[in-house]
C-alpha positions as CSV (number, residue, x, y, z in Angstrom):
1,X,-161.4,-98.1,114.1
2,X,-160.1,-101.6,114.5
3,X,-163.5,-102.8,112.7
4,X,-163.1,-100.4,109.9
5,X,-159.4,-101.5,109.2
6,X,-160.3,-105.3,109.3
7,X,-163.2,-104.4,107.1
8,X,-160.9,-102.6,104.6
9,X,-158.4,-105.4,104.8
10,X,-161.0,-108.1,104.0
11,X,-162.2,-105.9,101.0
12,X,-158.5,-106.0,99.7
13,X,-158.2,-109.6,100.3
14,X,-161.5,-110.2,98.3
15,X,-160.5,-107.7,95.4
16,X,-157.1,-110.0,95.0
17,X,-159.1,-113.2,94.8
18,X,-156.4,-115.0,97.0
19,X,-153.6,-113.7,95.1
20,X,-150.6,-112.9,96.7
21,X,-147.1,-111.6,96.1
22,X,-145.7,-114.5,97.9
23,X,-148.0,-117.1,95.8
24,X,-147.9,-115.6,92.4
25,X,-144.9,-115.8,90.0
26,X,-142.3,-113.0,90.0
27,X,-143.4,-109.7,88.2
28,X,-147.1,-110.9,88.1
29,X,-149.4,-108.2,88.9
30,X,-151.8,-108.8,91.8
31,X,-154.2,-105.9,90.5
32,X,-155.0,-105.8,86.8
33,X,-154.0,-102.8,84.8
34,X,-157.7,-102.3,83.9
35,X,-158.9,-102.3,87.3
36,X,-156.2,-99.7,88.3
37,X,-157.4,-97.5,85.2
38,X,-161.1,-97.2,86.6
39,X,-159.5,-96.4,89.8
40,X,-159.8,-92.3,89.2
41,X,-158.3,-91.4,92.7
42,X,-155.4,-93.9,92.1
43,X,-154.7,-92.2,88.8
44,X,-154.6,-88.8,90.1
45,X,-152.3,-89.6,93.0
46,X,-150.1,-91.7,90.5
47,X,-149.9,-88.7,88.0
48,X,-149.1,-86.4,90.9
49,X,-146.6,-88.5,92.4
50,X,-144.7,-89.2,89.1
51,X,-144.9,-85.2,87.8
52,X,-143.4,-84.4,91.2
53,X,-140.9,-87.2,91.2
54,X,-139.8,-85.9,87.7
55,X,-139.6,-82.6,88.5
56,X,-137.7,-83.0,91.5
57,X,-135.3,-85.1,89.4
58,X,-134.7,-82.3,86.5
59,X,-134.5,-79.9,89.6
60,X,-131.7,-81.9,90.9
61,X,-130.1,-82.3,87.6
62,X,-130.2,-78.5,86.6
63,X,-128.5,-77.9,90.4
64,X,-125.8,-80.5,89.3
65,X,-125.1,-78.9,86.1
66,X,-125.3,-75.5,87.6
67,X,-122.9,-76.3,90.6
68,X,-120.7,-77.8,87.6
69,X,-120.5,-74.3,86.1
70,X,-119.8,-72.6,89.0
71,X,-117.1,-74.9,90.2
72,X,-115.4,-74.6,86.4
73,X,-115.6,-70.8,86.7
74,X,-114.0,-70.7,90.2
75,X,-111.1,-73.2,89.3
76,X,-110.5,-71.2,86.1
77,X,-110.3,-68.1,88.3
78,X,-107.7,-69.5,90.4
79,X,-105.7,-70.7,87.6
80,X,-105.5,-67.6,86.0
81,X,-104.7,-65.7,89.1
82,X,-101.8,-68.2,89.4
83,X,-100.7,-68.1,86.2
84,X,-101.3,-71.6,84.9
85,X,-104.4,-71.6,83.1
86,X,-104.9,-72.1,79.4
87,X,-107.6,-70.2,77.9
88,X,-110.2,-72.3,76.4
89,X,-110.5,-72.2,72.8
90,X,-113.6,-70.0,71.4
91,X,-114.8,-73.3,69.8
92,X,-114.8,-75.6,73.1
93,X,-116.8,-72.9,74.7
94,X,-119.5,-72.7,71.8
95,X,-119.3,-76.5,72.0
96,X,-120.0,-76.7,75.7
97,X,-122.9,-74.0,75.6
98,X,-124.4,-75.9,72.7
99,X,-124.2,-79.0,74.6
100,X,-126.0,-77.2,77.3
101,X,-128.7,-75.9,75.2
102,X,-129.3,-79.3,73.7
103,X,-129.6,-81.0,77.2
104,X,-132.2,-78.3,78.2
105,X,-134.2,-78.8,74.6
106,X,-134.2,-82.8,75.2
107,X,-135.4,-82.3,78.9
108,X,-138.3,-79.8,77.6
109,X,-139.1,-82.4,74.9
110,X,-139.2,-85.0,77.5
111,X,-141.5,-83.0,79.7
112,X,-143.9,-82.3,77.1
113,X,-143.9,-85.9,76.0
114,X,-144.8,-87.1,79.3
115,X,-147.6,-84.6,80.0
116,X,-149.0,-85.5,76.4
117,X,-149.0,-89.1,77.5
118,X,-150.7,-88.3,80.8
119,X,-153.5,-86.2,78.8
120,X,-154.1,-89.1,76.2
121,X,-154.4,-91.5,79.2
122,X,-156.8,-89.3,80.6
123,X,-158.9,-88.7,77.5
124,X,-158.9,-92.6,76.9
125,X,-160.2,-93.0,80.5
126,X,-162.9,-90.6,79.9
127,X,-163.7,-92.1,76.5
128,X,-164.0,-95.3,78.3
129,X,-166.1,-94.2,81.3
130,X,-168.6,-92.3,78.9
131,X,-171.8,-94.5,78.5
132,X,-171.8,-95.6,74.9
133,X,-175.2,-97.5,75.0
134,X,-173.3,-100.9,74.7
135,X,-170.3,-102.5,76.0
136,X,-169.3,-99.5,78.0
137,X,-172.0,-98.8,80.0
138,X,-172.6,-102.6,81.2
139,X,-169.2,-102.9,82.1
140,X,-168.7,-100.0,84.4
141,X,-172.0,-100.8,86.0
142,X,-170.2,-104.3,86.6
143,X,-167.1,-102.9,88.1
144,X,-168.8,-100.5,90.2
145,X,-170.3,-103.2,92.4
146,X,-166.9,-104.0,94.0
C-alpha cells in the first residue's frame, strides 16, 4: 500500500513538472486547464459537485424565504389579535408576490444557464476527443501517454 501511494505521489510530482503552489506566483494554476479538460473523471466529479452545491444553495435560499413568509404571517396574526396591526395594502401584497415570482424565475433561468454551459462544455470536449484525422488524433495520443 505504501508503494502505491508513493508511486501516485511521484506521478503527481512528475505531472506538475516541479511546479508547486509554494514556488509559483499567486493564483497561477499548477495544472493547466487543457489538462483538466482532458480528465473526464475530474470533469464528471466537478460537475456533480457544482450541481450539488448549487442545488443545496438554492434549497437553503428557498428555506430562508419560506421561513420569512411563515414568520411574517405569524407576526401579522399576533398583531391582528392584539389589535395593533395595520393591514397591508393590496398593492404591497401584490408587489411582494411579484418580487417573489421574479426571484423564482431568475433562479430557474440561472439553473438552466448553468445546465446549458455544462452541456456545451461536454459537447466541446467530445468534439475535441473525436479523431479528426489531423491534429486532434495526434494530440490525444500524446496526452494519453501520461
